[in-house]
LUMBALUM-725661 format. One record per residue (C-alpha): residue number from 1; residue in three letters; x, y, z. Coordinates in steps of 0.25 Angstrom, whole numbers. Layout:
! residues N
(NUM,ala,(X,Y,Z));
...
END
This chain:
! residues 199
(1,met,(0,-1,1));
(2,lys,(7,13,-4));
(3,ser,(6,25,5));
(4,ile,(0,38,4));
(5,lys,(13,45,4));
(6,glu,(19,35,-7));
(7,lys,(7,40,-16));
(8,lys,(11,55,-13));
(9,glu,(24,51,-17));
(10,arg,(20,46,-30));
(11,ala,(11,58,-32));
(12,leu,(21,67,-31));
(13,gly,(30,59,-41));
(14,val,(42,59,-32));
(15,lys,(50,50,-22));
(16,leu,(49,55,-8));
(17,phe,(54,43,-1));
(18,ile,(42,42,8));
(19,lys,(45,27,9));
(20,ala,(60,27,9));
(21,asp,(64,12,6));
(22,arg,(52,11,-4));
(23,cys,(56,24,-11));
(24,asn,(70,18,-13));
(25,ser,(65,6,-19));
(26,pro,(58,1,-32));
(27,lys,(46,0,-24));
(28,cys,(45,14,-22));
(29,val,(31,19,-27));
(30,thr,(36,30,-36));
(31,val,(44,21,-44));
(32,arg,(35,11,-45));
(33,arg,(23,20,-48));
(34,pro,(28,33,-53));
(35,tyr,(17,41,-55));
(36,arg,(5,47,-46));
(37,pro,(-4,38,-38));
(38,gly,(-18,36,-41));
(39,val,(-26,29,-54));
(40,his,(-21,42,-63));
(41,gly,(-8,42,-57));
(42,gln,(-1,39,-71));
(43,ala,(-9,49,-79));
(44,arg,(-2,60,-85));
(45,arg,(-4,72,-76));
(46,arg,(-2,86,-80));
(47,gln,(9,96,-74));
(48,pro,(5,101,-60));
(49,ser,(2,115,-58));
(50,glu,(12,124,-50));
(51,tyr,(4,122,-38));
(52,gly,(5,107,-40));
(53,arg,(19,106,-42));
(54,glu,(21,115,-29));
(55,leu,(10,106,-21));
(56,lys,(19,93,-26));
(57,glu,(32,99,-20));
(58,lys,(25,102,-8));
(59,gln,(20,89,-6));
(60,lys,(34,82,-9));
(61,leu,(40,90,2));
(62,gln,(28,88,11));
(63,ile,(31,73,10));
(64,ile,(45,72,11));
(65,tyr,(46,80,24));
(66,gly,(33,75,29));
(67,leu,(27,89,32));
(68,thr,(13,93,33));
(69,asn,(6,105,26));
(70,arg,(7,113,39));
(71,gln,(21,110,39));
(72,met,(24,114,25));
(73,met,(16,127,27));
(74,asn,(25,130,39));
(75,leu,(38,126,32));
(76,phe,(36,135,20));
(77,gly,(30,148,27));
(78,ala,(43,155,28));
(79,lys,(55,148,25));
(80,ser,(64,148,12));
(81,pro,(64,134,3));
(82,asp,(79,130,8));
(83,asp,(75,133,22));
(84,ile,(63,124,21));
(85,leu,(70,112,15));
(86,lys,(82,114,26));
(87,his,(71,114,37));
(88,leu,(64,100,30));
(89,glu,(77,94,30));
(90,lys,(80,96,44));
(91,arg,(67,90,49));
(92,leu,(71,79,58));
(93,asp,(65,68,51));
(94,arg,(72,73,37));
(95,val,(84,74,45));
(96,val,(82,60,49));
(97,phe,(80,54,35));
(98,leu,(92,62,30));
(99,leu,(101,56,40));
(100,gly,(96,42,35));
(101,leu,(90,38,48));
(102,ala,(77,36,41));
(103,lys,(74,32,26));
(104,ser,(64,43,25));
(105,thr,(60,56,30));
(106,arg,(45,49,33));
(107,ile,(52,38,41));
(108,ala,(61,48,47));
(109,arg,(50,55,52));
(110,gln,(44,44,59));
(111,leu,(57,40,65));
(112,val,(57,54,72));
(113,ser,(42,54,75));
(114,his,(43,39,83));
(115,gly,(56,45,90));
(116,his,(67,37,84));
(117,ile,(76,51,82));
(118,leu,(84,59,91));
(119,val,(90,72,89));
(120,asn,(101,76,97));
(121,gly,(98,65,107));
(122,arg,(83,68,108));
(123,lys,(71,61,102));
(124,val,(64,70,92));
(125,thr,(51,65,87));
(126,ile,(47,77,77));
(127,pro,(50,75,63));
(128,ser,(50,90,60));
(129,tyr,(61,93,70));
(130,tyr,(71,102,63));
(131,val,(85,96,65));
(132,lys,(96,107,68));
(133,val,(111,107,64));
(134,gly,(118,100,75));
(135,glu,(107,90,80));
(136,lys,(108,75,79));
(137,ile,(99,65,74));
(138,glu,(99,50,78));
(139,ile,(90,38,79));
(140,arg,(86,35,93));
(141,pro,(95,24,99));
(142,glu,(82,17,104));
(143,ser,(77,18,89));
(144,arg,(89,12,83));
(145,gly,(86,-3,85));
(146,ser,(71,0,78));
(147,lys,(68,-8,64));
(148,leu,(67,7,58));
(149,phe,(82,8,58));
(150,glu,(86,-7,56));
(151,asp,(93,-4,43));
(152,ile,(97,11,46));
(153,gln,(113,8,47));
(154,val,(114,2,34));
(155,arg,(106,13,27));
(156,leu,(115,24,34));
(157,lys,(128,17,29));
(158,gln,(124,22,15));
(159,tyr,(118,36,18));
(160,thr,(123,49,18));
(161,pro,(115,61,25));
(162,pro,(114,74,19));
(163,ala,(127,83,22));
(164,trp,(120,91,33));
(165,leu,(118,78,41));
(166,lys,(128,70,48));
(167,leu,(125,55,50));
(168,asp,(130,46,60));
(169,ala,(125,32,53));
(170,gln,(132,23,64));
(171,asn,(125,30,76));
(172,leu,(112,33,68));
(173,lys,(115,48,71));
(174,gly,(114,61,62));
(175,glu,(115,77,63));
(176,cys,(112,89,57));
(177,val,(126,96,54));
(178,glu,(121,108,45));
(179,glu,(109,114,38));
(180,pro,(104,106,27));
(181,val,(107,107,13));
(182,val,(95,103,5));
(183,glu,(98,97,-9));
(184,gly,(90,99,-21));
(185,ser,(86,84,-21));
(186,leu,(73,85,-13));
(187,pro,(61,81,-21));
(188,phe,(53,93,-20));
(189,asp,(53,109,-24));
(190,ile,(54,115,-12));
(191,asn,(51,129,-19));
(192,leu,(39,123,-25));
(193,val,(33,120,-11));
(194,gly,(37,134,-7));
(195,glu,(28,140,-18));
(196,phe,(17,130,-14));
(197,tyr,(17,137,0));
(198,ala,(19,150,-5));
(199,arg,(5,150,-12));
END
């Protein structure tokens, strides 16, 4: 049974790695069925309007970071696109994912919410917690024997985090060492999202 989130991924026409293992395999629904869901999914469609393009980019960003509409509105209130991206990348759930401690941002969000992640030795259960430079992130020692982390040492041997994060793979710890440098590889256009909220 396909999830609603996977249907959204197909509707947007881009891999958002909502289900990490599946998205990295031939079973990925966007690989097997690279067209919109529904009876008319394979029918030709006219080009979307300017509003339609902006809405699509907004939905991509919203799914990747797991944000509500209210959070999106607050975020795009006064910040510049560059500041918004930096803010999003420094959310705790995103940092946990970028350190390789979780297979996707969605899984990282669950790990944080369920109390498996420590920041500077203290449990933080708020996925939107803003990680500051110098703060250390680790998997709670009591959680390391869980099935959730059974293959993590193998995965981390082949993983390199972004330059602004430092990873201690042996001890399952990481640190934010500088402000993030947001590369142009994100699957959405932040400027179009900004235009959507500027209407």
